[in-house]
C-alpha positions, 0 to 999 in steps of 0.5 A: 573591930568596929564592935570594939566598945567604949569600955574596951576603949577606956582600957587602952592606954600606954601600958608598961611593956612589962604588963604586956602578955610576953607572947605578944611582944615578939611581933617582929618576924625575923630578928626582934629583940624581943623574940620569934614567933615562926608562926608569922613566917608561915602566915607570910609563906601562905601570902607569897604561895597564894600570889605565886599559884595566882601569877604562875597560872597557866591558863592556856593550859587548861581545857574547857572542863578543867578551866571551870574548876581550876581557873577560878580558884587560881585567879582568886588566889590573888587574895595573898596580897591582902594577907601581905597587906594585913600582916604588914600593918600588924608587923610594922605597927607592932614594931613602932608601938614597941619603940615609941620611947626610943630617942632614934624612933624615926631614924631607926625605923626608916633606916631599917625599913630602907636596908630591908626593902631598897637594896633588892628593889633598886638592884633589880630595876638597875639590872633592868635598866641595864638590860634596856640598853644591851638586850636588843629585844628589849629596845621596842619596850618604849613603854617600859622605858618611859614609865622609869620614874614611877618605879623609882619613886614608888609611884607604880600603882598610881601608874597602873591607875593612869595606863592599866597593867598592859602598859607595864606588862610585856612578854619580855618584862613585867613589872605591874606586880610592884604596885603592891609595894608601892602601897606599902611604902606609902603606908610606911612613909606616914604611919610612924608619924601617926604612931608617934603622935596619937595615943593607943586609943587615938590609933585605934579610932584612926584605924577604924576610920580608914577601914571605913573610909577606904570602901568609900573611896572605891565606891566614889571611884566606881560611881563616878566611872574613874579608871577601873584599876583605882579601887584595886591599886590606889593607896586611899582605896587599899588602906583598910587592909593595912588599917586592920592589921594595925588595929590588931597590933594596938588591941593585941597589946592588952587582949590575947589573940585567942580571946579576940578569936573567941570574940570575933570569929563569927565576924571572920567567918561571915566576911570570908563567906561574903568574900567568896560570894563577891568572887562568885558575883563578880568573877575575878573581884580581887584583881579584875579591872571589871570592879563594877558591882556594888558588892565589889567595893566592899570585897577588899574589906571582907577579905581583910577581916577574914585574913585578920581572923586568920592571923589571930588564929595563927598567934593563938595556941592550936592546930592553925598555930602548929600549922603556920609554924612548920618550917617548910612554910617558914622557909617561904615566909623568910624569903618571900621578899625576893620571891615577889620581886623576882617571880614575874620577871622569872615567869616571863623568861621561862614562858619565852624559853619553855612555852606551854606547848613546848612543855606538853607531852604529845601535844596534850596541853594539860600535861604541861600544868605540872612542869610548868609549876615545877619550873616557875617555883624552882627558879623562883626559890633558887634565885630568891635564895641566891639574892637573899645570901649573896646580896640581901643579907650583907645590908640586913646585917647593918640593921643591928646599928639601928636598934 
């Protein structure tokens, strides 16, 4: 997007809402007063499916031959987190731009975000806190108990920078995946202020600056030999994905997704190929603690641009839009937040009760792969459904008072 020229920037202004393309005004996925775009539910569904396959991957069940084919694919499905970041930046910025003239701009945004995010997040933390005191096998989880303030105040990503994932992920309980929620929450805290104070042209410049600064922060961490988790999880190192989504939300106010895809599709293709090269050169580039090679510094940016073009394509009339609008993908998108919160806890519980060897047929480990995925996906979907309809939606109903 740095190819945006000065003529284009000159055309960006605070145009009245009535002059914006109608299809572009409905960027909030679920209950926007301006409409609903099913394709964005599907995009979020793709993101959560990738993450689930990545985290549920039964590495122990892959034989030598299968591991060479399957394991590299499932390992790199962690790019679903990058898609979440791009989509979040896009949706949140669109919401903020449309509500900027509201008298209760800050109150409405922060309250609606809190009603969506906090109830489930803190409900799960409270359940785990109770478990630490009543479940005998959890008494030895001292590292989890000592890390509690980091979880409560959305500092999980910086806790990972200090201790690594091993300190957070136990056989009984795993909370390391909450790092990405911390990054998004930090974005939600400061971004409304940026949208409020800056013009659209100023926002474009800020987004481009963040897209440039994030790789520099990763390079700084790598060159100084800082903890190798920092480039992966520190907020300042992951702003490029969120900023790119935000940039698309600003630009799309004045240009259709199809026009943007036509203009930048080669950039998206180049970045997708570059990301694949990064994976090949550095193994587990996206979710690796071996982030050392210079090319890995830019891998997140490459992935973000590729997902940005994917998002624009999903919003354009065509085959991808129709695919992303499928109800089964939208189902995963609607319940993705609960799936993300619960899935690692479910995984650890199930693998304790139903180990790979126990699921294997006549001792053939590879036969356990499909049952393992069915158990993990099935349990995650059922618990996310129950959580949404029995708990979360009662808080979501309150959002109508803050529109």
